[in-house]
All heavy atoms as an XYZ file, in Angstrom:
789
protein
N      18.188    -13.177     -1.809
C      16.886    -12.867     -1.347
C      16.821    -11.400     -0.917
O      17.767    -10.652     -0.615
C      16.781    -13.756     -0.050
C      18.127    -13.957      0.365
C      19.012    -13.954     -0.913
N      15.524    -10.853     -0.963
C      15.145     -9.498     -0.489
C      13.834     -9.582      0.229
O      13.067    -10.384     -0.020
C      15.178     -8.615     -1.631
C      14.357     -8.776     -2.849
C      13.018     -8.218     -2.797
C      14.688     -9.539     -3.867
C      12.127     -8.423     -3.920
C      13.825     -9.840     -4.867
C      12.619     -9.190     -4.955
O      11.796     -9.561     -5.996
N      13.653     -8.592      0.976
C      12.335     -8.594      1.853
C      11.468     -7.500      1.328
O      11.923     -6.436      1.019
C      12.802     -8.204      3.351
C      11.767     -8.498      4.371
C      11.195     -9.919      4.365
C      12.280     -8.142      5.779
N      10.180     -7.902      1.217
C       9.196     -6.969      0.717
C       8.258     -6.644      1.868
O       7.711     -7.628      2.487
C       8.325     -7.506     -0.470
C       7.366     -6.495     -0.964
C       9.306     -7.876     -1.582
N       8.151     -5.334      2.229
C       7.138     -4.983      3.286
C       5.985     -4.393      2.671
O       6.159     -3.452      1.755
C       7.784     -3.910      4.289
C       8.719     -4.538      5.294
C      10.009     -4.290      5.198
C       8.186     -5.217      6.345
C      10.856     -4.848      6.104
C       9.051     -5.798      7.286
C      10.507     -5.510      7.173
N       4.798     -4.718      3.068
C       3.588     -4.218      2.440
C       2.941     -3.401      3.563
O       2.880     -3.691      4.585
C       2.607     -5.312      2.119
C       3.095     -6.211      0.998
C       3.816     -7.358      1.267
C       2.890     -5.812     -0.304
C       4.256     -8.160      0.287
C       3.250     -6.670     -1.360
C       3.973     -7.853     -1.066
O       4.356     -8.603     -2.096
N       2.557     -2.100      3.194
C       2.001     -1.000      4.080
C       0.674     -0.734      3.567
O       0.391     -0.443      2.446
C       2.934      0.200      4.015
C       4.266     -0.071      4.485
C       5.402     -0.474      3.759
C       4.695     -0.135      5.899
N       6.448     -0.604      4.541
C       6.154     -0.423      5.863
C       4.050      0.255      7.061
C       6.851     -0.460      7.145
C       4.870      0.168      8.255
C       6.198     -0.221      8.242
N      -0.274     -0.638      4.591
C      -1.614     -0.326      4.239
C      -2.015      1.040      4.890
O      -1.580      1.291      6.099
C      -2.639     -1.344      4.925
C      -2.511     -2.737      4.521
C      -3.427     -3.693      5.100
C      -2.471     -2.922      2.946
N      -2.471      1.951      4.047
C      -2.690      3.363      4.510
C      -3.574      3.395      5.679
O      -4.685      2.815      5.644
C      -3.220      4.166      3.368
C      -3.368      5.651      3.698
C      -4.022      6.440      2.585
O      -4.819      5.941      1.856
N      -3.508      7.713      2.411
N      -3.162      4.057      6.688
C      -4.051      4.208      7.922
C      -5.159      5.165      7.610
O      -4.963      6.193      7.166
C      -3.167      4.631      9.061
C      -3.734      4.642     10.409
O      -4.961      4.420     10.535
O      -3.094      4.927     11.366
N      -6.337      4.669      8.082
C      -7.575      5.626      7.836
C      -7.621      6.819      8.728
O      -8.183      7.859      8.333
C      -8.837      4.719      7.915
N      -7.141      6.713      9.840
C      -7.213      7.744     10.948
C      -5.950      7.822     11.585
O      -5.793      7.504     12.761
C      -8.375      7.383     11.830
C      -8.689      8.654     12.751
O      -8.332      9.764     12.420
O      -9.307      8.392     13.788
N      -4.887      8.373     10.974
C      -3.542      8.446     11.646
C      -3.522      9.564     12.899
O      -4.329     10.451     12.790
C      -2.588      8.919     10.616
C      -3.468      9.659      9.508
C      -4.857      8.937      9.687
N      -2.846      9.237     13.934
C      -2.649     10.189     14.857
C      -2.108     11.506     14.403
O      -1.278     11.566     13.510
C      -1.886      9.652     15.968
N      -2.478     12.623     15.019
C      -1.934     13.883     14.586
C      -0.396     13.947     14.637
O       0.219     13.441     15.631
C      -2.511     14.995     15.520
C      -2.187     16.370     14.983
C      -2.881     17.515     15.879
O      -3.965     17.192     16.352
O      -2.271     18.561     15.920
N       0.059     14.383     13.468
C       1.600     14.458     13.422
C       2.313     13.167     12.972
O       3.558     13.150     12.968
N       1.534     12.119     12.652
C       2.227     10.878     12.171
C       1.891     10.710     10.683
O       1.010     11.443     10.108
C       1.618      9.626     12.918
O       0.242      9.516     12.720
C       1.805      9.827     14.428
N       2.752      9.921     10.167
C       2.665      9.543      8.673
C       1.342      8.639      8.455
O       1.070      7.802      9.327
C       3.923      8.813      8.281
C       3.955      8.305      6.905
C       4.302      9.360      5.875
O       4.938     10.317      6.100
O       3.781      9.218      4.732
N       0.729      8.688      7.299
C      -0.375      7.651      6.965
C       0.134      6.324      6.822
O      -0.587      5.297      6.939
C      -1.192      8.160      5.860
C      -1.824      9.423      6.037
C      -0.392      8.215      4.605
N       1.428      6.087      6.701
C       1.977      4.714      6.602
C       2.909      4.676      7.774
O       4.092      4.498      7.665
C       2.877      4.547      5.301
C       1.955      4.610      4.130
C       1.883      5.670      3.169
C       1.200      3.481      3.808
C       1.168      5.712      2.077
C       0.373      3.479      2.607
C       0.380      4.677      1.717
O      -0.344      4.638      0.609
N       2.472      4.594      9.064
C       3.241      4.323     10.169
C       3.325      2.852     10.623
O       2.757      2.043      9.739
C       2.808      5.273     11.428
C       1.340      4.920     11.848
O       0.889      3.920     11.471
O       0.938      5.660     12.750
N       3.966      2.668     11.759
C       3.967      1.201     12.037
C       2.630      0.572     12.199
O       2.530     -0.719     12.027
C       4.729      1.120     13.404
C       6.195      1.464     13.268
O       6.751      1.481     12.177
O       6.884      1.802     14.300
N       1.681      1.184     12.586
C       0.284      0.498     12.744
C      -0.300      0.241     11.304
O      -1.290     -0.475     11.279
C      -0.665      1.485     13.481
O      -1.002      2.671     12.693
N       0.200      0.718     10.315
C      -0.186      0.454      8.960
C       0.414     -0.682      8.230
O       0.155     -1.104      7.148
C      -0.013      1.676      8.147
N       1.331     -1.412      8.981
C       2.062     -2.565      8.473
C       1.031     -3.641      8.198
O       0.216     -4.030      8.863
C       3.081     -3.013      9.504
C       3.699     -4.279      9.150
C       4.701     -4.343      8.204
C       3.372     -5.426      9.950
C       5.256     -5.634      7.934
C       3.999     -6.680      9.654
C       4.942     -6.736      8.593
O       5.500     -7.892      8.453
N       1.212     -4.170      6.952
C       0.348     -5.228      6.531
C       0.992     -6.697      6.389
O       0.400     -7.568      6.950
N       2.190     -6.772      5.931
C       2.702     -8.089      5.832
C       4.213     -7.987      5.304
O       4.664     -7.005      4.797
C       2.073     -9.033      4.832
N       5.005     -9.127      5.444
C       6.325     -9.200      4.890
C       6.627    -10.436      4.323
O       6.078    -11.417      4.717
C       7.442     -8.965      6.113
N       7.162    -10.356      3.112
C       7.331    -11.539      2.149
C       8.818    -11.580      1.807
O       9.284    -10.604      1.382
C       6.421    -11.553      1.097
C       6.616    -12.694      0.209
C       4.926    -11.628      1.524
N       9.557    -12.816      1.738
C      10.828    -12.864      1.242
C      10.653    -13.224     -0.122
O       9.958    -14.269     -0.544
C      11.582    -13.934      1.993
O      11.750    -13.544      3.360
C      13.091    -14.078      1.314
N      11.313    -12.574     -1.122
C      11.341    -12.878     -2.478
C      12.846    -13.189     -3.058
O      13.688    -12.750     -2.246
C      10.668    -11.810     -3.330
C       9.225    -11.820     -3.062
C       8.415    -10.807     -4.125
O       7.459    -10.249     -3.611
N       8.755    -10.765     -5.274
N      13.033    -13.635     -4.105
C      14.271    -14.019     -4.666
C      14.611    -13.417     -5.914
O      13.671    -13.313     -6.776
C      14.493    -15.543     -4.568
C      14.357    -16.086     -3.271
C      13.048    -16.483     -2.816
C      15.447    -16.274     -2.367
C      12.966    -17.080     -1.537
C      15.202    -16.762     -1.081
C      14.031    -17.177     -0.718
O      13.845    -17.669      0.568
N      15.850    -12.993     -6.152
C      16.360    -12.489     -7.447
C      17.813    -12.559     -7.551
O      18.481    -13.109     -6.607
N      18.462    -12.035     -8.541
C      19.867    -12.125     -8.738
C      20.531    -10.836     -8.218
O      20.027     -9.787     -8.449
C      20.223    -12.242    -10.300
O      19.418    -13.439    -10.725
C      21.671    -12.431    -10.523
N      21.642    -11.048     -7.402
C      22.284     -9.973     -6.942
C      22.707     -8.952     -7.915
O      23.184     -9.313     -9.034
C      23.631    -10.310     -6.177
O      23.270    -11.207     -5.030
N      22.499     -7.671     -7.683
C      22.859     -6.620     -8.676
C      21.736     -6.242     -9.548
O      21.772     -5.150    -10.106
N      20.809     -7.043     -9.796
C      19.734     -6.788    -10.642
C      18.708     -5.710     -9.872
O      18.507     -5.859     -8.633
C      18.952     -8.022    -11.149
C      19.769     -8.801    -12.119
C      18.897     -9.885    -12.693
O      17.757    -10.066    -12.252
O      19.463    -10.571    -13.482
N      17.999     -4.985    -10.700
C      17.044     -4.065    -10.259
C      15.698     -4.808     -9.805
O      15.281     -5.637    -10.848
C      16.728     -2.949    -11.131
C      17.744     -1.815    -11.204
C      17.297     -0.745    -12.189
C      18.030     -1.066     -9.793
N      15.179     -4.565     -8.778
C      13.726     -5.096     -8.413
C      12.804     -4.027     -9.017
O      12.933     -2.860     -8.691
C      13.543     -5.206     -6.873
C      12.030     -5.716     -6.644
C      14.591     -6.135     -6.223
N      12.063     -4.529     -9.982
C      11.158     -3.604    -10.624
C       9.715     -3.939    -10.141
O       9.445     -5.058     -9.601
C      11.211     -3.705    -12.180
C      12.638     -3.392    -12.666
C      12.846     -3.562    -14.205
O      12.003     -4.222    -14.713
N      13.797     -2.939    -14.740
N       8.764     -3.030    -10.407
C       7.372     -3.250     -9.969
C       6.873     -4.532    -10.353
O       6.135     -5.159     -9.705
C       6.494     -2.089    -10.600
C       5.101     -2.150    -10.106
C       4.121     -2.477    -10.819
C       4.714     -1.993     -8.722
N       2.910     -2.506    -10.100
C       3.313     -2.287     -8.793
C       5.323     -1.760     -7.578
C       2.543     -2.057     -7.673
C       4.534     -1.590     -6.506
C       3.230     -1.802     -6.452
N       7.127     -4.984    -11.620
C       6.619     -6.161    -12.194
C       7.108     -7.423    -11.337
O       6.653     -8.646    -11.524
C       6.959     -6.352    -13.693
O       8.209     -6.187    -13.867
C       6.104     -5.335    -14.435
N       8.195     -7.377    -10.558
C       8.822     -8.455     -9.900
C       8.076     -8.791     -8.539
O       8.219     -9.742     -7.929
C      10.298     -8.168     -9.460
C      11.114     -7.998    -10.739
O      10.849     -8.696    -11.665
O      12.076     -7.054    -10.766
N       7.240     -7.763     -8.062
C       6.616     -7.893     -6.738
C       5.333     -8.615     -6.879
O       4.443     -8.340     -7.715
C       6.401     -6.386     -6.234
C       7.762     -5.615     -6.025
C       5.659     -6.463     -4.871
C       8.797     -6.331     -5.174
N       5.182     -9.461     -5.922
C       3.926    -10.243     -5.892
C       2.934     -9.418     -5.088
O       3.238     -9.148     -3.835
C       4.110    -11.605     -5.327
C       2.845    -12.319     -5.215
C       5.155    -12.466     -6.065
N       1.650     -9.033     -5.544
C       0.774     -8.324     -4.765
C       0.192     -9.105     -3.571
O       0.196    -10.377     -3.609
C      -0.432     -7.948     -5.761
C       0.143     -8.195     -7.073
C       1.231     -9.190     -6.885
N      -0.196     -8.421     -2.508
C      -0.878     -9.240     -1.442
C      -1.992     -9.970     -1.913
O      -2.965     -9.423     -2.599
C      -1.267     -8.143     -0.383
C      -0.228     -7.748      0.612
C      -0.855     -6.691      1.641
C       0.421     -8.854      1.404
N      -2.129    -11.099     -1.563
C      -3.294    -11.945     -1.862
C      -4.290    -12.047     -0.720
O      -4.223    -12.988      0.109
C      -2.804    -13.366     -2.276
C      -3.919    -14.344     -2.788
O      -5.051    -13.742     -3.193
O      -3.808    -15.591     -2.660
N      -5.034    -11.006     -0.568
C      -5.865    -10.852      0.584
C      -7.176    -10.147      0.158
O      -7.173     -9.076     -0.472
C      -5.215     -9.962      1.629
C      -5.966     -9.620      2.929
O      -7.103     -9.372      2.775
O      -5.319     -9.971      3.878
N      -8.326    -10.730      0.352
C      -9.587    -10.268     -0.117
C      -9.819     -8.860      0.480
O     -10.399     -7.964     -0.292
C     -10.724    -11.192      0.244
C     -12.106    -10.755     -0.374
C     -13.222    -11.816     -0.135
O     -12.814    -12.973      0.226
O     -14.361    -11.449     -0.118
N      -9.576     -8.566      1.702
C      -9.774     -7.238      2.252
C      -8.933     -6.131      1.558
O      -9.391     -5.107      1.225
C      -9.431     -7.212      3.727
C      -9.829     -5.913      4.418
C      -9.623     -5.868      5.878
O      -9.906     -6.925      6.537
O      -9.202     -4.910      6.352
N      -7.703     -6.608      1.232
C      -6.797     -5.601      0.531
C      -7.334     -5.337     -0.865
O      -7.397     -4.320     -1.330
C      -5.293     -6.093      0.517
C      -4.557     -5.242     -0.381
C      -4.832     -6.149      1.930
N      -7.715     -6.449     -1.468
C      -8.369     -6.292     -2.860
C      -9.540     -5.497     -3.015
O      -9.768     -4.638     -3.856
C      -8.681     -7.637     -3.373
N     -10.425     -5.446     -1.864
C     -11.671     -4.672     -1.933
C     -11.523     -3.292     -1.487
O     -12.357     -2.498     -1.833
C     -12.644     -5.398     -1.046
C     -13.206     -6.730     -1.582
O     -13.170     -6.914     -2.837
N     -13.467     -7.645     -0.871
N     -10.548     -3.000     -0.609
C     -10.469     -1.711      0.004
C      -9.235     -0.884     -0.135
O      -9.161      0.293      0.371
C     -10.743     -1.879      1.596
C     -12.044     -2.475      1.997
C     -12.024     -3.783      2.390
C     -13.214     -1.870      1.670
C     -13.232     -4.402      2.658
C     -14.301     -2.565      1.833
C     -14.547     -3.872      2.568
O     -15.677     -4.413      2.671
N      -8.279     -1.424     -0.951
C      -7.082     -0.736     -1.124
C      -6.588     -0.833     -2.610
O      -7.028     -1.748     -3.234
C      -5.908     -1.321     -0.243
C      -6.099     -1.138      1.261
C      -6.939     -1.930      1.990
C      -5.591     -0.012      1.863
C      -7.122     -1.818      3.346
C      -5.805      0.194      3.198
C      -6.513     -0.716      3.973
N      -5.714      0.238     -3.062
C      -5.178      0.212     -4.423
C      -3.737      0.410     -4.187
O      -3.266      1.347     -3.419
C      -5.804      1.265     -5.168
O      -7.213      1.103     -5.236
C      -5.384      1.360     -6.623
N      -2.909     -0.370     -5.002
C      -1.485     -0.154     -5.006
C      -1.209      1.349     -5.222
O      -1.693      1.954     -6.269
C      -0.813     -1.051     -6.028
C      -0.830     -2.467     -5.734
C      -0.369     -3.352     -6.938
C       0.050     -2.777     -4.540
N      -0.227      1.924     -4.549
C       0.252      3.339     -4.643
C       1.391      3.333     -5.510
O       2.549      3.126     -4.922
C       0.337      3.898     -3.307
C       0.668      5.431     -3.448
O       0.894      5.883     -4.556
O       0.831      6.080     -2.440
N       1.440      3.373     -6.771
C       2.532      3.408     -7.529
C       3.366      4.789     -7.457
O       4.473      4.713     -7.930
C       2.129      3.189     -8.994
C       1.415      1.925     -9.424
S       2.493      0.540     -9.157
C       3.537      0.780    -10.557
N       2.969      5.817     -7.026
C       3.616      6.979     -6.890
C       4.751      6.838     -5.958
O       5.788      7.693     -6.010
C       2.744      8.195     -6.408
O       2.274      7.963     -5.103
C       1.578      8.421     -7.382
N       4.810      6.020     -5.131
C       5.947      5.770     -4.114
C       6.985      4.776     -4.485
O       7.926      4.536     -3.710
C       5.341      5.488     -2.724
C       4.434      6.615     -2.129
C       3.796      6.162     -0.922
N       4.741      6.066      0.137
C       4.793      6.879      1.265
N       3.909      7.831      1.367
N       5.651      6.703      2.187
N       6.823      4.141     -5.666
C       7.742      3.077     -6.021
C       9.062      3.587     -6.508
O       9.162      4.582     -7.206
C       7.112      2.263     -7.146
C       7.975      1.210     -7.712
C       8.677      1.230     -8.850
C       8.296     -0.120     -7.014
N       9.511     -0.001     -8.897
C       9.209     -0.691     -7.735
C       7.761     -0.681     -5.773
C       9.763     -1.900     -7.327
C       8.324     -1.833     -5.395
C       9.307     -2.497     -6.206
N      10.074      2.878     -6.161
C      11.465      3.041     -6.688
C      12.131      1.742     -6.980
O      12.136      0.947     -6.073
C      12.337      3.825     -5.587
C      11.849      5.274     -5.423
C      12.731      5.943     -4.349
O      13.910      5.559     -4.243
O      12.270      7.016     -3.753
N      12.557      1.559     -8.224
C      13.390      0.380     -8.517
C      14.631      0.421     -7.576
O      15.302      1.359     -7.285
C      13.812      0.393     -9.925
C      12.802      0.177    -10.874
O      11.663     -0.141    -10.481
O      12.988      0.367    -12.039
N      15.061     -0.837     -7.067
C      16.162     -0.884     -6.164
C      16.976     -2.142     -6.457
O      16.432     -3.201     -6.891
C      15.672     -1.110     -4.743
C      15.068      0.096     -4.146
C      14.708     -0.121     -2.800
O      15.456     -0.649     -1.941
N      13.500      0.357     -2.277
N      18.311     -2.032     -6.498
C      19.286     -3.195     -6.797
C      19.132     -4.211     -5.574
O      19.021     -3.844     -4.479
C      20.480     -2.633     -6.960
C      20.491     -1.279     -6.090
C      19.169     -0.881     -6.212
N      19.194     -5.450     -6.068
C      19.218     -6.565     -5.066
C      20.679     -6.713     -4.380
O      21.617     -6.826     -5.221
C      18.836     -7.935     -5.568
C      17.405     -7.800     -6.166
C      18.953     -9.033     -4.718
C      17.044     -9.066     -6.819
N      20.889     -6.482     -3.103
C      22.186     -6.574     -2.507
C      22.511     -8.015     -2.246
O      21.597     -8.904     -1.872
C      22.194     -5.828     -1.151
N      23.683     -8.482     -2.405
C      24.116     -9.872     -2.329
C      24.041    -10.399     -0.870
O      23.962    -11.687     -0.734
N      23.988     -9.468      0.102
C      23.971     -9.961      1.398
C      22.546    -10.063      2.049
O      22.433    -10.252      3.195
C      24.828     -8.937      2.399
C      24.149     -7.549      2.332
O      23.195     -7.249      1.711
O      24.834     -6.657      3.021
N      21.536     -9.989      1.219
C      20.152    -10.051      1.645
C      19.617     -8.917      2.404
O      18.495     -8.891      3.041
N      20.280     -7.761      2.288
C      19.875     -6.597      3.077
C      18.820     -5.659      2.388
O      18.299     -4.645      2.955
C      21.110     -5.718      3.479
O      21.665     -5.230      2.350
N      18.539     -6.039      1.162
C      17.491     -5.071      0.466
C      16.114     -5.340      1.017
O      15.644     -6.342      1.177
C      17.462     -5.570     -1.122
O      18.836     -5.483     -1.592
C      16.581     -4.670     -1.947
N      15.619     -4.179      1.216
C      14.187     -4.054      1.789
C      13.367     -3.254      0.733
O      13.748     -2.076      0.383
C      14.008     -3.319      3.162
C      14.816     -4.300      4.226
C      12.658     -3.151      3.523
C      14.890     -3.703      5.521
N      12.312     -3.698      0.247
C      11.415     -3.034     -0.617
C      10.145     -2.710     -0.006
O       9.556     -3.629      0.649
C      11.149     -4.019     -1.960
C      12.329     -4.478     -2.619
C      10.146     -3.273     -2.916
C      13.192     -3.492     -3.285
N       9.635     -1.493      0.003
C       8.458     -1.078      0.560
C       7.386     -0.908     -0.519
O       7.599     -0.184     -1.494
C       8.710      0.257      1.429
C       9.395      0.066      2.625
O       9.155     -0.590      3.439
N      10.635      0.650      2.622
N       6.226     -1.580     -0.395
C       5.088     -1.513     -1.181
C       3.948     -0.870     -0.415
O       3.672     -1.441      0.629
C       4.723     -2.917     -1.773
C       3.527     -2.791     -2.567
C       5.900     -3.496     -2.629
N       3.382      0.148     -0.952
C       2.365      0.939     -0.291
C       0.976      0.669     -1.060
O       0.811      0.703     -2.272
C       2.592      2.389     -0.375
C       3.884      2.618      0.515
C       5.182      2.699     -0.132
C       3.857      2.822      1.916
C       6.342      2.926      0.594
C       5.052      3.057      2.573
C       6.251      3.167      1.843
O       7.374      3.371      2.571
N      -0.106      0.424     -0.161
C      -1.395      0.359     -0.634
C      -2.167      1.541     -0.039
O      -2.154      1.765      1.175
C      -2.082     -0.958     -0.181
C      -1.831     -2.163     -0.857
C      -0.528     -2.874     -0.543
C      -2.482     -2.621     -1.938
C      -0.259     -4.010     -1.282
C      -2.156     -3.779     -2.637
C      -1.051     -4.425     -2.310
O      -0.696     -5.558     -3.122
N      -2.794      2.290     -0.989
C      -3.581      3.452     -0.497
C      -4.999      2.964     -0.356
O      -5.561      2.291     -1.129
C      -3.527      4.546     -1.621
C      -4.135      5.834     -1.227
C      -3.901      6.873     -2.255
O      -4.593      6.809     -3.334
O      -2.983      7.777     -2.185
N      -5.737      3.585      0.841
C      -7.175      3.129      1.069
C      -7.867      3.785     -0.052
O      -7.793      4.909     -0.342
C      -7.397      3.752      2.392
C      -8.662      3.379      3.054
C      -8.868      3.776      4.423
N      -7.987      3.140      5.332
C      -8.269      1.866      5.855
N      -9.262      1.312      5.520
N      -7.311      1.406      6.590
N      -8.930      3.122     -0.493
C      -9.873      3.567     -1.441
C     -10.642      4.620     -0.839
O     -11.103      4.499      0.335
C     -10.610      2.420     -1.989
C      -9.977      1.460     -2.918
O      -8.884      1.707     -3.240
N     -10.517      0.279     -3.022
N     -11.088      5.652     -1.665
C     -11.756      6.760     -1.097
C     -13.071      6.771     -1.996
O     -13.023      6.630     -3.129
C     -11.090      8.132     -1.098
C      -9.946      8.126     -0.245
C      -9.045      9.281     -0.548
N      -7.778      9.283      0.190
C      -7.294     10.135      1.093
N      -8.049     11.148      1.295
N      -6.271      9.912      1.717
N     -14.141      7.258     -1.336
C     -15.443      7.316     -2.052
C     -16.020      8.672     -1.677
O     -15.966      9.233     -0.497
C     -16.323      6.259     -1.649
C     -15.750      4.848     -1.991
C     -15.176      4.239     -0.949
C     -15.816      4.317     -3.131
C     -14.497      2.922     -1.259
C     -15.276      3.040     -3.428
C     -14.756      2.301     -2.486
O     -14.086      1.135     -2.735
N     -16.607      9.379     -2.642
C     -17.394     10.611     -2.434
C     -18.825     10.286     -2.389
O     -19.351      9.576     -3.277
C     -17.067     11.633     -3.584
C     -15.687     12.115     -3.526
O     -15.138     12.356     -2.490
O     -15.210     12.421     -4.704
N     -19.474     10.718     -1.224
C     -20.827     10.537     -1.149
C     -21.505     11.796     -1.184
O     -21.137     12.802     -0.611
C     -21.150      9.793      0.220
C     -20.471      8.459      0.318
C     -20.808      7.901      1.879
C     -20.982      7.525     -0.630
N     -22.676     11.953     -1.826
C     -23.473     13.137     -1.739
C     -24.799     12.780     -1.042
O     -25.513     11.799     -1.582
C     -23.746     13.592     -3.098
O     -22.536     13.913     -3.793
C     -24.615     14.920     -3.165
N     -25.071     13.466      0.023
C     -26.378     13.222      0.778
C     -27.314     14.337      0.545
O     -26.933     15.474      0.553
C     -26.109     12.984      2.194
C     -25.083     11.901      2.556
C     -24.782     11.861      4.067
C     -25.595     10.625      2.076
N     -28.627     14.086      0.303
C     -29.602     15.061      0.034
C     -30.592     14.894      1.244
O     -31.052     13.930      1.615
C     -30.333     14.851     -1.253
C     -29.430     15.027     -2.519
C     -28.765     13.898     -3.086
C     -29.099     16.313     -2.923
C     -28.087     14.065     -4.216
C     -28.283     16.449     -4.038
C     -27.756     15.384     -4.676
O     -26.936     15.471     -5.800
N     -31.003     16.083      1.762
C     -31.971     16.075      2.887
C     -33.258     16.598      2.166
O     -33.250     17.682      1.602
C     -31.518     17.005      3.963
C     -32.617     17.109      5.042
C     -30.255     16.517      4.555
N     -34.257     15.967      2.406
C     -35.550     16.311      1.862
C     -36.507     16.518      3.102
O     -36.748     15.573      3.766
C     -36.062     15.262      0.928
C     -37.272     15.687      0.109
C     -37.579     14.692     -0.887
N     -38.790     15.043     -1.585
C     -39.276     14.364     -2.437
N     -38.639     13.199     -2.989
N     -40.321     14.767     -3.133
N     -37.106     17.615      3.072
C     -38.158     17.887      4.102
C     -39.536     17.832      3.548
O     -39.671     17.938      2.286
C     -37.899     19.374      4.780
O     -37.901     20.261      3.778
C     -36.500     19.331      5.390
N     -40.452     17.580      4.330
C     -41.767     17.364      3.910
C     -42.289     18.562      3.127
O     -42.088     19.767      3.699
C     -42.653     17.187      5.242
S     -44.355     16.740      4.743
N     -42.858     18.419      2.015
C     -43.397     19.488      1.188
C     -42.319     20.194      0.409
O     -42.670     21.090     -0.380
N     -41.136     19.837      0.407
C     -40.200     20.484     -0.391
C     -39.607     19.500     -1.578
O     -39.994     18.349     -1.483
C     -38.989     21.035      0.363
O     -38.134     19.894      0.844
N     -39.055     20.093     -2.509
C     -38.418     19.243     -3.645
C     -37.028     19.547     -3.743
O     -36.534     20.562     -3.335
C     -39.185     19.536     -4.872
O     -39.035     20.864     -5.289
N     -36.327     18.672     -4.348
C     -34.896     18.750     -4.539
C     -34.547     19.686     -5.638
O     -34.952     19.829     -6.722
C     -34.223     17.378     -4.739
C     -34.272     16.513     -3.530
C     -33.648     15.192     -4.050
C     -33.484     17.117     -2.387
């Protein structure tokens, strides 16, 4: 067995902290595989959560394949990045045009 920790990017981290700190913890799941084999991205079960699906995207840039230890000590960290949106606001005053 190995443990998968899911981390959700913090929208407003405290100054000097990581965007994936303890407050960004999402869930932990035990998964199973063969000792010595590499845990690859395709082996990980994504979080089945509507809020996560709507507001976060898997962050593949932080992924590293890891071998499964026979003693169950393997910990896999999976990161979800908060979706970002660009908004453009226009101010229109009376009598002017954009």
